[in-house]
C-alpha positions in Angstrom: -75.4 -30.4 26.3 -75.3 -27.0 24.8 -74.5 -25.3 28.0 -71.4 -27.2 29.0 -70.1 -26.6 25.6 -71.0 -23.0 25.6 -68.8 -22.6 28.7 -66.0 -24.4 26.8 -66.5 -22.2 23.8 -66.6 -19.1 25.9 -63.4 -20.2 27.8 -61.8 -21.1 24.5 -62.7 -17.6 23.0 -61.3 -15.8 26.1 -58.1 -17.7 25.9 -57.9 -16.7 22.2 -58.4 -13.1 23.1 -55.8 -13.3 25.9 -53.4 -15.0 23.5 -54.2 -12.4 20.7 -53.5 -9.7 23.2 -50.3 -11.4 24.2 -49.2 -11.6 20.6 -49.9 -8.0 20.1 -47.8 -7.1 23.1 -45.0 -9.4 21.9 -45.2 -7.9 18.4 -44.9 -4.3 19.8 -42.0 -5.5 22.0 -40.0 -7.2 19.1 -40.8 -5.1 16.1 -37.9 -2.7 17.1 -35.5 -5.5 17.8 -33.3 -5.1 14.7 -32.7 -1.5 15.6 -31.9 -2.4 19.2 -29.5 -5.1 18.2 -27.7 -2.6 16.1 -27.6 -0.1 18.9 -26.5 -2.6 21.4 -23.9 -4.3 19.3 -20.3 -3.8 20.7 -17.7 -2.6 18.4 -14.0 -3.0 19.1 -12.3 0.3 18.1 -8.8 -0.7 19.5 -7.1 -4.0 19.3 -5.2 -4.9 22.5 -2.0 -6.7 22.0 0.8 -7.7 24.3 3.7 -5.5 25.1 6.2 -8.3 23.7 4.2 -8.1 20.3 4.4 -4.4 20.3 8.2 -4.4 20.9 8.7 -7.1 18.2 6.8 -5.0 15.8 8.8 -2.0 16.6 12.1 -3.8 16.2 11.1 -5.2 12.8 10.0 -1.6 11.7 13.4 -0.2 13.0 15.4 -2.9 11.1 13.5 -2.0 8.0 13.6 1.7 8.1 17.1 2.1 9.8 19.3 1.3 6.8 17.2 3.7 4.6 17.4 6.5 7.1 21.3 5.9 7.3 21.5 6.0 3.6 19.6 9.2 3.3 21.6 10.8 6.0 24.8 9.7 4.3 23.4 11.2 0.9 22.6 14.4 2.7 26.0 14.6 4.3 27.8 14.1 1.1 25.7 16.6 -0.7 26.5 19.2 2.0 30.2 18.5 1.8 29.9 18.9 -1.9 28.2 22.3 -1.5 30.8 23.3 1.1 33.6 22.4 -1.3 31.8 24.4 -4.0 31.4 27.4 -1.7 35.1 27.4 -0.8 36.0 27.1 -4.5 33.9 30.1 -5.3 35.2 32.1 -2.5 38.8 31.2 -3.6 37.9 32.2 -7.3 36.3 35.5 -6.0 39.5 36.4 -3.8 41.7 35.4 -6.8 39.7 37.6 -9.2 39.7 40.4 -6.6 43.4 40.1 -6.4 43.8 40.1 -10.0 41.5 43.1 -10.4 43.3 45.0 -7.7 46.8 44.2 -9.2 45.7 45.1 -12.7 44.2 48.4 -11.4 47.4 49.1 -9.3 49.7 48.0 -12.2 47.9 50.0 -14.7 48.2 53.0 -12.5 51.8 52.4 -12.2 52.1 52.0 -15.9 50.1 55.2 -16.4 52.4 57.1 -13.9 55.6 55.7 -15.4 54.3 56.6 -18.9 53.4 60.1 -17.7 56.9 60.6 -16.1 58.7 59.2 -19.1 56.8 61.9 -21.2 57.8 64.6 -19.0 61.6 63.4 -18.7 64.1 64.4 -21.4 65.3 61.5 -23.7 68.5 61.0 -21.8 66.8 60.2 -18.3 64.6 57.6 -19.8 67.1 54.7 -19.7 67.7 54.8 -15.9 64.4 54.4 -13.9 61.6 54.2 -16.3 60.3 51.0 -18.0 60.2 50.6 -21.7 57.1 49.3 -23.4 58.7 45.9 -23.9 59.6 45.6 -20.2 56.3 46.6 -19.2 54.7 44.0 -21.5 57.1 41.4 -20.0 56.2 42.4 -16.5 52.6 42.2 -17.3 53.1 38.6 -18.7 55.0 37.6 -15.7 52.5 39.0 -13.3 49.6 37.0 -15.2 51.7 33.9 -15.1 52.3 34.3 -11.4 48.5 34.7 -10.8 47.7 31.7 -12.9 50.2 29.5 -10.9 49.0 30.8 -7.7 45.5 30.0 -8.7 46.6 26.5 -9.8 48.3 26.0 -6.2 45.3 27.1 -4.4 43.1 24.7 -6.5 45.5 21.8 -5.9 45.6 22.5 -2.2 41.7 22.6 -2.0 41.6 19.2 -3.8 44.2 17.8 -1.4 42.0 19.0 1.5 38.9 17.5 -0.2 40.8 14.1 -0.6 42.0 14.1 3.0 38.4 14.8 4.1 37.1 11.9 1.9 39.8 9.6 3.3 38.8 10.6 6.9 35.1 10.0 6.0 35.9 6.6 4.4 38.0 5.5 7.6 35.4 6.7 10.0 32.5 4.9 8.1 33.7 1.4 8.9 34.2 2.4 12.6 30.6 3.6 12.7 29.4 0.2 11.6 31.6 -1.5 14.1 29.7 0.1 17.0 
């Protein structure tokens, strides 16, 4: 009886060794499985959407951003117009001041020459062509008044042009929204 059982025991031992070696092979094959699952895992980097969804999103974005852009462009346009008007005003002031300086220099040289000639003339000739000090003062005051009035006229003309431009812009703005 021992012999037939020895064969069974030997067969069982060889089966256990075979099973043990199979477990070792499987263990060596699956011990790297977590790393392999991470390496082989697929990652979606880009989402694919339909063209109609894309167009809808673009239209929504445009409807949100469009009014803001128009507002900013209008503000920039108004600011540029303001700077342009300021530049024109400064140019007009500069021209007016240059004109005043030029007239003052020429009038002072006329006054100097008339004063020099009146000193050289005898007392009897002074009443005909030369200007008296009172007349020179009145002449200078009238010249300054004329300069001030011409400056006021230039300022009013620029303001009128500015208001015309604003009126044109306000009339053009509703037409742009009608389109």
